[in-house]
VOMIMI-827056 format. One record per residue (C-alpha): residue in one letter; x, y negated, z negated. Coordinates in steps of 0.02 Angstrom, whole numbers, plus 32768, in hexadecimal, padded with zeros to 4 digits. Layout:
REM VOMIMI-827056
AXYZ;...
***
This chain:
REM VOMIMI-827056
M63579F62C310;S63699EB7C334;A63A19E72C3F1;Q640D9E15C3A5;S647A9EB7C386;H64869EE2C43A;Q64E79E43C459;S658F9E3CC483;T66149DCBC417;P66289D2EC474;P66C19D06C4D1;P672E9C7CC48E;A67329BDBC4F1;G67A39BE1C585;T67B29C8CC5A9;G67639C84C63C;V66EE9D08C618;P66289CC8C64E;E65B89CA6C5C1;G65579D46C58B;A65CF9DC6C5F0;P65FA9E58C569;A66969E34C4F6;E673B9E86C533;R67539F30C4CA;D67FA9F6DC4AA;Q68289FC7C549;N689DA057C4BE;V67FCA07AC466;I677CA104C4BB;T66E5A122C45F;A668CA1BCC442;G65FCA17CC4AA;E6668A165C551;A6698A20AC54C;D663CA228C5E8;V66A6A1BBC64C;V675AA1E6C5FC;R67B6A27DC64C;A67C5A2F4C5D3;R686EA2FBC5F2;I68EBA277C5FE;D6955A246C691;V69F3A1F3C668;P6A35A1A6C6FF;G6AF5A15EC703;T6B18A1AAC64C;A6BB1A210C680;T6BDCA189C6EA;D6BCEA113C654;S6C47A18EC5F3;A6CC9A1BFC657;V6D73A1B3C637;A6DFAA1F7C68D;G6E2FA2AAC682;S6DD7A32CC616;D6DB1A295C58F;S6D0BA248C5A5;R6D0CA1CCC52A;P6CDBA126C559;A6D58A09FC562;P6D319FF2C51F;V6CE49F66C5A8;P6CE09EBBC5AC;A6C2B9E7BC54E;G6BB19E53C5D3;S6C109E8EC65B;G6B899EF3C69F;E6BF99F84C6E2;T6C14A032C6A3;T6CC2A063C676;A6CD9A0ABC70A;E6CB9A027C76D;A6D129FA3C706;A6DACA004C71C;A6D89A022C7DC;S6D7A9F50C7E6;S6E1E9F42C785;G6E829FB7C7F0;R6EB0A01BC741;E6E78A0BEC706;P6E04A0B8C65B;G6E71A0A3C5C8;Q6EEDA039C61A;A6F0E9F78C5DB;N6F309EE7C66C;H6FE19EEDC62A;D70069FA1C650;E707E9FCEC6E7;E7021A02FC770;P704BA0EFC765;H709AA0F6C823;A7082A1AEC880;A713DA1E0C849;F7126A1B6C795;R707FA22BC7A0;R70DBA2B8C7E0;F7166A2A0C759;M70EAA295C6CF;A7080A338C714;T7114A3A3C6EE;G71ABA3D8C67D;W713EA3EFC5D7;A713BA481C578;P70A3A4E8C567;I6FEEA48DC510;D6FEFA4D1C461;D6F42A52EC471;A6F3AA57FC3BA;V6EADA54BC357;P6EA7A4FDC29C;S6E5DA56EC1FF;R6DB4A551C1D1;D6DA1A4A3C164;D6D61A4B3C0C7;C6CC6A459C0E4;A6C7DA4B6C169;P6C12A526C0F7;Y6BC1A498C0A7;T6BA4A43BC14C;A6B52A4D0C18A;K6ACCA4C9C0F5;R6AB6A418C106;R6A8AA430C1B6;A6A07A4C0C191;L69C2A44AC10B;L69A2A3C0C179;G6952A426C200;S68E3A479C181;R68A5A3C7C17C;F6873A3B8C231;P684FA46EC26F;A6804A431C310;D6879A3AAC33F;A691CA39AC391;L6993A324C33A;V6A1BA2BBC379;V6AAEA274C30A;P6B4FA21EC357;S6BD9A1F7C2EE;G6BF9A146C345;G6C78A108C3AC;L6D24A09EC3AB;R6CFD9FDDC383;V6D659F54C3C5;R6DB49EE7C338;A6DFE9E7AC3BB;N6E189E89C481;D6E549F2FC4AA;T6E7D9F63C3EB;D6DF19FCFC392;F6DD49FCFC2BB;P6E20A06FC290;F6D90A0F7C2A3;R6D18A139C219;P6C86A1BDC252;G6BD2A183C222;S6BB2A1CAC171;D6B21A233C19B;F6B75A281C236;F6C0AA2A6C1C7;W6B9DA2F7C13E;L6B4BA374C1C2;T6BFCA39BC20E;G6CA8A36FC1CC;C6CE3A32BC25F;H6D3BA284C26B;E6D42A267C329;P6CF2A1D9C37A;D6C5CA1E8C3F5;A6C2CA28CC3BE;V6B71A2BFC3BD;L6B1AA336C358;V6A8BA392C3B0;L6A16A3F4C33E;L698DA461C3AA;P6905A4B6C369;N690DA575C396;A687BA605C394;A68B6A63CC2D4;G6872A598C297;E693CA55FC28C;H69A7A4ECC2D8;D6A3BA50BC354;A6AC9A48AC32E;T6B30A454C3C8;L6BB5A3DCC3AE;Y6BF1A382C448;V6CA0A343C43B;A6D29A2F7C4C2;G6D9DA371C500;R6E69A343C4D7;S6EBDA2C7C536;D6F4CA32EC53A;R6FCEA369C5D1;S6F44A3BCC63D;S6F1AA30DC675;S6F73A256C696;A6EF8A20CC618;F6F86A25DC592;Y6FEAA1C1C5CC;T6F82A14AC629;D6EF1A132C5A5;R6F32A0C1C51B;R6E8EA0DCC4BD;Y6E81A1A5C4BD;G6F29A1D8C50B;E6F91A252C4AB;L703CA1E7C4DE;W6FDEA150C496;V6F8FA19FC3F1;G6FCAA243C3D4;P6F68A2DAC3EA;R6EA5A2F7C39F;P6E39A393C3AE;G6DD5A3CBC447;V6D41A42EC44C;R6DA8A4D6C418;E6E07A49BC390;T6D5EA449C347;A6D00A4DCC350;A6D6EA55BC2FC;A6D90A4DCC25F;L6CE3A4B2C255;E6C7BA544C27D;I6C04A4F8C2F7;E6BE3A514C3A5;C6C30A483C40B;R6C25A449C4B6;P6C86A3CAC518;L6C46A307C51D;T6C2CA31CC5D5;D6BA1A384C5BC;L6B3BA329C541;P6AE2A2B2C5B6;G6A91A35DC605;A6A60A392C558;L69FFA2E2C523;A69B8A2E6C5B9;R6964A389C5A3;L6921A33DC4F9;A685AA320C4F1;P6842A26EC4A1;G67B5A282C43F;N6808A326C3E5;T68AAA2C8C3DA;R68EFA26BC34E;M6992A209C346;L6A0EA1B5C2CB;R6A0DA103C31D;G6A7BA077C315;I6B0AA0D8C313;D6B4BA0ECC3C4;P6AFDA079C44B;L6B12A0F7C4EA;V6AB4A189C47E;D6A27A10EC449;R6A2EA0D1C513;S6A13A18FC52E;V6980A1C4C4D0;L68E2A169C4D1;R6897A11FC42D;W67EFA16AC3F5;S6752A14BC390;D66C1A186C34E;D662DA12AC37E;R65CDA16DC2FE;S663BA179C25A;G66B0A0E8C28B;D673BA148C25B;D67DFA11CC294;R6832A1C8C2C1;D68DCA198C2BB;A68D0A138C228;V687EA1C1C1D2;L6921A227C210;A6990A1AFC1B9;Q6940A1B1C114;A6939A260C114;L69F3A26AC121;S6A0DA1DCC09A;E699BA254C02C;L69EFA2ECC041;R6A7FA28EC015;L6A5DA259BF68;V6A82A301BF14;K6B38A316BF2E;D6B6DA3E5BF41;D6C0DA41CBEF1;F6C87A404BF7F;E6C37A34BBF7F;I6C5EA332BEBC;A6D01A388BEDF;R6D3DA308BF60;L6CF8A27FBEFE;D6D67A2B4BE6C;E6DFDA2AABEE0;A6DC9A1F7BF11;V6DB6A1C0BE5F;A6E55A1FEBE34;A6EBFA1B2BEAF;T6E6CA118BE81;A6E9DA115BDD6;R6F4BA123BE26;G6F3DA090BE80;F6EF6A023BDE9;T6F84A061BD97;E7002A028BE18;C6FAF9F7CBE18;V6FD39F59BD65;G70929F7ABD8D;E70969F01BE0D;I704A9E68BDAD;G70DD9E12BD90;R710A9E11BE4A;A70559DE3BE70;M70629D55BDF7;E70F49D06BE53;L70979CF9BEF7;P70109C68BF2B;N6FB09CF3BF66;G6FDB9D6EBEE2;E6F2E9DBFBEEC;R6F639DE0BFB3;W6FF49E53BF5F;L6F819EB8BEE7;E6F199EE0BF6C;G6FA09F18BFD6;T6FD29F8EBF44;F6F339FE0BF34;W6F0F9FF1BFF1;R6FB3A052C005;R6F8AA0C8BF79;A6EECA0DABFDC;R6F45A10AC07B;V6FCBA18FC02A;D6F43A1E6BFCB;G6EAAA1CEC03D;N6E57A190C0E0;D6E4CA0D5C0B8;V6DF0A065C02C;G6D33A07DC021;Y6D109FC8C02F;G6D669F21C030;S6DBF9F21BF90;I6DA19EA0BF0F;V6E229E51BEC0;A6DEB9DB5BE5D;C6E4A9D60BDF7;G6E339CBDBD75;H6D809C7BBDB2;H6D809CE3BE52;A6D359D6EBDDD;T6C8E9D02BDCE;T6C7C9D35BE89;L6C269DE4BEA1;H6C779E08BF34;W6D2F9DB5BF3B;V6D759DFDBFD4;R6DD39D83C011;D6E5A9DAFBF8E;D6ECD9D15BFAC;G6ECD9CC5BF0F;P6F699CBDBE92;V6F7F9D22BE01;R6F929CB5BD69;A6FC59CDCBCAF;G6F439CC9BC22;E6EA19CF3BCAD;L6E529D90BCC4;A6E579DF9BD6C;L6DC89E5EBDA6;L6DEF9EF8BE1C;D6D639F55BE77;M6DB79FCFBEF2;G6D9CA080BF1A;V6E09A0FEBF75;E6D9BA14EC018;G6DDEA201C00F;R6E1AA265C0AB;S6D78A2ACC09E;L6D1FA1FDC0AF;Y6CD3A209BFED;T6CF5A152BF9C;A6D18A12EBEF5;D6CD4A08EBEA5;V6D2EA03BBE13;T6D479FA0BDA8;R6DA59F68BD2B;T6DCD9EB6BCEE;L6E739EA6BCA1;P6ECE9E1CBC3A;I6F5D9DE1BCB4;T6FD69DD5BC38;G6FB19E7CBBDE;R6F329E34BB47;F6E899DEABB3F;T6E6B9D3CBAF7;D6DF09D44BA6D;L6D679CF5BAD3;Q6D989D67BB7D;R6D819DFDBAFE;Q6CDA9DCABABC;V6CA89DBDBB6B;Y6CEE9E68BBA5;D6CAB9ED5BB0E;V6BFC9E9FBB24;V6C1A9ED4BBDD;L6C5F9F7DBB99;R6BCB9F92BB15;A6B479F74BBAA;Q6BA79FE9BC27;Q6BB3A083BB87;A6AF5A055BB73;G6AE0A072BC2F;I6B3CA10DBC46;D6ADFA149BB9F;A6A48A139BC02;V6A7DA1A4BC84;R6A3FA25CBC7F;P69CDA2CDBCDF;G6910A29BBCDF;A6942A1F1BCBC;S6913A152BD34;F698AA117BD9D;L695CA07CBD59;D698FA0A8BCA8;P6A34A08CBCA0;H6A239FD5BCF4;R69A19FADBC62;A6A0D9FEABBDF;A6AAE9F80BC24;M6A2F9EE2BC31;Q69EF9EEFBB79;V6A8F9EEABB35;I6ABF9E4DBBA7;A6A249DF5BB7F;T6A439E07BACC;A6AD19DCDBAD5;L6AB09D36BB53;A6A379D01BAD2;D6A9F9D10BA2D;W6B039C97BA85;G6A7B9C27BAA9;L6A719C36BB5A;L69BD9C79BB6C;P69579BEDBB25;D68B79C6BBB29;G691E9CFFBAD4;A69429DA7BB0F;Q68B19E0BBB35;A68569D7FBB81;S68DC9D7ABC0A;L68DA9E3BBC0F;S682C9E36BC43;E67F59E89BCDE;D67659E14BCE6;P67A89DA8BD71;R671F9D24BD38;A67559D30BC74;P67A29C85BC35;G68699C99BC2F;A68609D3DBC95;G68FF9D76BCF6;I69689CE6BCA9;H69FF9D4ABC5E;R6A159D80BD2E;R6A6A9CE5BD46;Y6B119D11BCF3;T6B0D9DD4BD2C;L6AA99DBFBDD1;H6AB19E72BE05;A6A6C9F0EBDF9;T6AD09F8EBD7E;S6AE6A03CBDF8;H6AD2A07EBEA0;M6AEDA121BED8;L6BA0A156BF12;G6BDCA1E3BFA1;L6C1EA1BEC04E;D6BD6A120C03F;V6C08A091BFC2;H6B46A06BBFBC;D6B16A11BBFE1;C6A81A148C02B;A6A41A0A5C05B;Q69ABA0DCC0C4;A694FA13DC03C;R68ABA102C001;D688CA0BDBF5A;E6829A149BF1B;T68BAA1B8BF42;Y6944A14DBEFC;R6925A0A3BEA7;E686EA0F1BE48;A68A8A1A0BE40;A68FBA206BDA8;L699DA235BD93;E69E2A2EBBDCE;P6A73A361BD9E;G6AE4A33BBE44;M6ACDA282BE5F;V6B5DA21ABE44;L6B4AA14DBE23;T6BA3A0BEBDEB;V6B7EA058BD4B;E6BCE9FAEBD55;P6B829F29BCF4;G6BCA9E70BCE1;L6BE09DBDBCBA;Y6C069D3FBD13;F6C189C8BBCDE;Q6C1A9C19BD77;P6CB29B8EBD5A;D6C1C9B06BD8E;D6BAE9B4BBD25;L6B669AC1BC9B;T6AEC9B2ABC54;V6B889B9BBBF8;P6C079B49BB8A;P6C9F9B0BBBD5;E6D139B96BB93;L6CA79C19BBF0;R6CA19BD2BC7F;G6D119C2BBD06;I6D089CE2BCA4;G6CDA9D67BD0B;V6CBE9E17BCBC;R6C9C9EC8BD23;I6CA69F7ABCEA;E6C85A004BD55;D6C93A0B9BD54;D6C55A14ABDC0;I6BD9A1BFBD60;L6BA9A26DBD84;V6AE9A2A5BD51;T6B11A35ABD06;G6A92A3D6BCD4;D6AA4A39ABC18;G6ACBA2EEBC34;R6B5BA28ABC93;R6C15A29FBCA5;N6C7DA201BCC4;M6CDAA220BD5D;S6D58A181BD5B;A6D6EA196BC8B;G6E2DA1B1BCB5;L6E39A0EDBCC1;P6E39A090BC17;R6D8BA023BBEB;T6D9D9FE8BB34;S6DF49F3ABB1C;E6E789FA5BAC5;D6E9FA022BB2E;V6E989FB2BBB8;E6F269F51BB60;N6F899FEBBB24;W6F86A03CBBD9;M6FBC9F84BC2C;G70489F82BBA8;R7080A025BBE1;H70859FF4BC9D;L70989F43BCAA;P714D9F00BCEF;N71C79EE5BC57;
***
């Protein structure tokens, strides 16, 4: 080994570090070689204080960024209780005494078992079998500030929800290995901010008079069939974990991140926490029966939303930003039938359809143009659909629009036909691009021909030229996230074979930019994408979104039935 291999990387100029001194290492990382100087058990001073909230609810309230204060300290310095805003009236003693009495008994009934409970138990066991000797920590995440003292609607992290079915913020799942070679699961959740403490009326972020009742420890345990403990017990539980035998899903909850030291293996160089994230994504690649049923529900709601958008096209055409009207129409359906939209809806009319992710949705809806609608309902179970249809705004395609549309439809059908067990994940993309490139070559847009453009050798002349007009990949996995299983390794996802239970999109498109001088003027500003959600079955595939029309003729007939007179 050379002497240079022992030298530290020189520090950047101006850092004040003496030349030749060891470079500063990430203080959150502890290597196995330093184990003899690290305590086997972590002490997390101040964690309980940081998460303290008045009453039985122990969740953190927002603190101004960079203040350096804990929640309790910030509240004390302001003279207000945690969860109160600076415009709230001070609750005086007489008012407090009055608010403490005169209420009916607290309803202590527990809910029935959630249908997801047997499935989440199996998923936890499956994850535990990947890491039989390790403790596993998976947080749900917390409320995120939208502006000042208003929060975004909360949605739990997808991995956490897949393992628990719990919708609550600030919850943390801890899996501890036991003597039987399995894992004991404990879910740490906040107590209710009910009439048992003043938080029910003083805490505008969690109190029941402010935001309504929510399940506490008993209710969550009964519904999800998992051992639950109060969130106030979490700091002690995390402090007892040995860092060398703990893996945590990081980047979800900063408070929990700081409570569990990161550990890396000197010998393998593996990031133990990153391996956990990979494993969760890879386990979620194949959906169980419960998940497939939830996706079917989301797709059905999405189809209803598309139909309602067609019925509102006339009203949208009257507005200068009619795209917003259609976006709002679909959002209403998503909120009625599900939790929300699964991603920012793309309502792209006219040349906006050539922008792949046009989510501003602030343009007009004009007669004679196309409307590209890429939208999906996220169900109450948090599984999302992802469907795209490109529609003629007046209900009839022009000859040129139909020509482009039918090419994309043939490409999509070729991609769908390529979905089967054992096929490569990339096969639908290759099949769709063969159709796209052939059409572009026939139109004179690929000077070296279709096959040259489709060459996978990046050094080949003309390789990849067709991508100027299509750009994106044809498929991605679908589930709790619209781009599901994003941490999975290539060898288990992009380069792997399809298996029954996988759900993927097939969504080729053609996009001719309005300023693209390589295409004839009549094509400029036309964008077409068609997308469906495809389930891999034991003997082939099922188009989960087949209820929405796809052929140009069927689209016109469908619109004719639903467009306003």
